[in-house]
N, C-alpha and C positions, 0 to 999 in steps of 0.2 A: 136560650139562648140570651144577652142581655139585648138591649135598646141597648145603640151608641148615639154620642147628642153632638152636633159639632160647637164648636164656637160661635159666640153674639154674629152673623153675615149684617152689613150695611144695604139697606136698598137705594142701587142709584138712579134708578127712572125719574127722569125726571115729575112724572103723573103716577108714579108708586108702581104696584104689582095688576095694572087696569087687564085689561081683556088680550089683546099683543102678547105682551110681554109675558104671563097669566101661563099663555097656550101653550108660549116656545120654553118652561119651564116644564109643566109638561108631560109633551114630551120627551124630555129628557129622564122626570122619574120612572114613568114606560116603560123604558128601555130596561131598569130594573125590578127583581121576582120580592126588594123587600119594601113591610111596609113602611109607608114612609108619608111624615107629616113634622106642617110646619108650625113651628112654635112664635106663637106675639100674644105678649102677655098672658100666659099662662092655656094662652086660646090655641089651639093643634086644629091643624088642619091637611084633609086627604091633601098629595104632591101632587095628588094624582088624580084630581078634578078642577076645574079652570074654572065654575061655581063657587067648588071651596077657598079655591085659594086666593076670587076676591071675595070671599066676603069676611077675609080679615080684614081689608079692608089698608091696606098697610100705602105709608108715600115715602118719599124721596126724604132720605136719612133714620129711619127708622128700621131697629136693627131684630132679624130677628133667627135664627137656629132653625137648623133640622135636624127630628128625630126619629134615626132607618133602625129598623128591626128582621133579622133574617138575613140569609146564608151574602150575599150581596151587602150589607148593609151600608161597611165601611168604602163601598167604589161608590156607590150610593148618592152618601151624603158628600164625596167629591164631587163627585157632579153635578148636582143639582149647585151646591155651594160655588163650583167654578162657572157655575151659566149665572146667578142671580148675579155677584161678583162683576160678572160682563154685563150683567146688563139686561138678559138675556134676547141678545137679538138684534135691542134699540142704540144701545151707546155701541 
């Protein structure tokens, strides 16, 4: 099965994906079996790792994509896109 990639999603958090929003995003990603990556400027980060997500160093207004591979990839992308668009529990 080929990986599924989302449309670009804007970061709405005032301080980007720092510890708290990254942890909230990871908690959502971990609910899925798919391998989920956040992609920013060609760099991929494991969406199930807070350290990896924070390592992307994204800021408010940056656009990322979500890439998922696995049986529940489409559902995973929808859920991760939704949490990012909503501010990861901060907005």
